[in-house]
N, C-alpha and C positions, 0 to 999 in steps of 0.2 A: 646245208647253208644254201642260200639264195644272191645272185648277180644281177643286177640286169643295166643292159648299154643297147642303147637305139631300139634297137627290129630283136635283142636277140635275152634270153632268159636262161642264166648259165642256175643249174644244182646239180650240187656233189652231192657226192655217196662214197664217205671217206672210209668206209665197212666194206666195203668193193674188196670182190677180191680178184681183181684183176692183174693178174701175172701174179701173185703171190698175198699170200692170207690179211688182210683188212690195209692193202694196198692205198687203195681207194681209187675215183673217179669222178670224172665233170663231164655234165651231158650239156649240149647246147640248143635249145628249143628255140623254133619262129613264134616270136612272140606280137606280130605284127596281124593286129585282128583282120587287115583287109586282106593279107595276104593268100592264098589258095593252100600253102603248105600250115597254115597255122597252130601252132601245138601240134606242131610235128620236130620228132628229133632230128636237128641238123648234123651233130658232129658228137662221137666221144673220145672228150682224152683220156687216154688212160699217161699212169705216171714215170715220165721220163727214165727212173730206175722204181722196177718193183719189186721193192722188199716188204719181207712181212711187217705188219701194223707201222706202217710208214704215216697211213692217215692221210693221202694224198687227196685235198679235198676241204680238209678241217676251216680253211678259212678261203673264203672268197671277195676276192675287189675286183670290178670292172669300171676301166674309161672310154672313153670315146672310141681306144686301139686299141687296147690292150686287155688279159686277163693276167691276175695275175692269185694264183691257186699256191695256199700254204700247206704243206707236210708238214704238219708239227715233230711229231717221230723222225722223219728224216735224220738217216745215219752219217755221220762223219766220224772217221775212220772207226771205233769199237760203239764211240758212244752215242747217244739219240741226240741231237741239237737244237731239228727241226730245220726248215729248211722253202725258199720259194724259187721253183724252178724257172729260171726266165729261160 
């Protein structure tokens, strides 16, 4: 998944093994072509509660100041319910 906001590009890898198998991760890149760090990885967002198969980053949405990251198999109690960590 991809999302952009201002001078940033967000790329998800929902099958990334960040803390647990297929827990997911999101990467923030510099998307400003005039910047000396254009194209560089600036930050990595790991799932707040890495659980195997939660697929953090399955969906992305960005606004001017916020990034929303969906985790479609995030578990609530013992059932996968999905979620968007805030």
